[in-house]
C-alpha positions in Angstrom: 5.1 -3.0 11.0 6.2 -1.5 7.3 4.1 1.4 5.9 3.7 1.5 2.2 2.4 4.5 -0.1 -0.8 4.1 -1.7 -2.9 6.0 -4.3 -6.5 6.7 -3.3 -9.2 4.9 -4.6 -11.3 7.0 -7.2 -14.8 7.4 -7.0 -15.8 5.4 -10.1 -13.6 2.6 -8.6 -15.5 2.7 -5.4 -19.0 2.8 -7.1 -18.2 0.1 -9.5 -16.8 -1.8 -6.7 -13.5 -2.9 -8.7 -10.8 -2.2 -5.9 -10.8 -5.3 -3.8 -8.4 -3.6 -1.4 -5.2 -4.6 -3.6 -2.6 -1.8 -4.4 0.5 -1.7 -6.2 3.4 0.2 -5.2 4.1 3.1 -7.7 6.5 5.3 -6.2 10.1 4.8 -5.8 12.0 5.4 -2.1 8.7 5.0 -0.5 9.3 4.3 3.2 7.0 2.0 5.0 6.3 3.1 8.5 5.1 1.9 11.9 2.5 4.3 12.0 0.4 7.0 9.7 2.7 10.0 9.6 6.2 10.8 8.8 6.9 11.0 12.7 6.9 7.2 13.0 9.9 5.0 12.4 10.4 3.8 9.1 10.7 -0.4 8.7 11.9 -0.5 4.8 11.3 0.4 1.6 9.1 -1.9 -0.7 9.9 -2.4 -4.2 8.3 -0.6 -7.0 5.5 -2.9 -8.5 5.0 -4.8 -5.1 1.5 -5.8 -4.4 -0.4 -5.3 -1.1 -3.5 -5.7 0.5 -5.1 -2.5 2.3 -6.0 -3.2 5.7 -6.9 0.2 6.9 -6.6 3.8 6.5 -6.1 7.4 8.3 -6.2 10.7 6.4 -3.5 10.3 3.6 -2.1 7.1 5.1 -2.9 3.6 4.3 -1.8 0.5 6.0 -1.1 -2.4 3.8 0.0 -6.0 4.2 2.6 -7.3 1.8 1.2 -10.1 -0.4 4.5 -12.1 -0.7 8.2 -11.1 -0.1 9.5 -8.1 -2.0 12.5 -7.8 -4.0 13.9 -5.2 -1.8 13.7 -7.9 1.0 10.8 -7.2 3.1 9.2 -10.3 4.1 5.5 -11.6 2.8 2.9 -10.3 5.6 4.8 -7.3 6.4 2.7 -4.7 7.5 3.0 -1.0 7.6 1.9 2.7 6.7 2.7 4.1 3.5 1.1 7.5 1.8 -2.0 7.0 -0.1 -0.4 8.4 -3.4 2.2 6.0 -3.6 0.3 3.1 -4.2 -2.6 2.5 -7.1 -5.8 0.2 -6.7 -5.2 -3.1 -8.7 -8.7 -3.2 -10.8 -10.4 -6.5 -9.8 -11.5 -8.3 -13.5 -15.5 -8.7 -12.9 -16.8 -11.9 -14.9 
């Protein structure tokens, strides 16, 4: 499992339903962890702009699954926990 940092969805995004669970890593030096907290083992670091799918959240932590292989070397489908503020919602375009 690999934790990735993520930014919280804004209330506007939630109301509009435009955040389909896709997040983009916006921080640098972000650690993906095996659990939602700094006491958990760091698994790796995603590359800035890597996109992930949110699969769970707990407090200020979000569990993500990497959509494709990271330029930092993390394999596709790696899952882990990151701080919510380290990744931002990628708005879905509504037709």
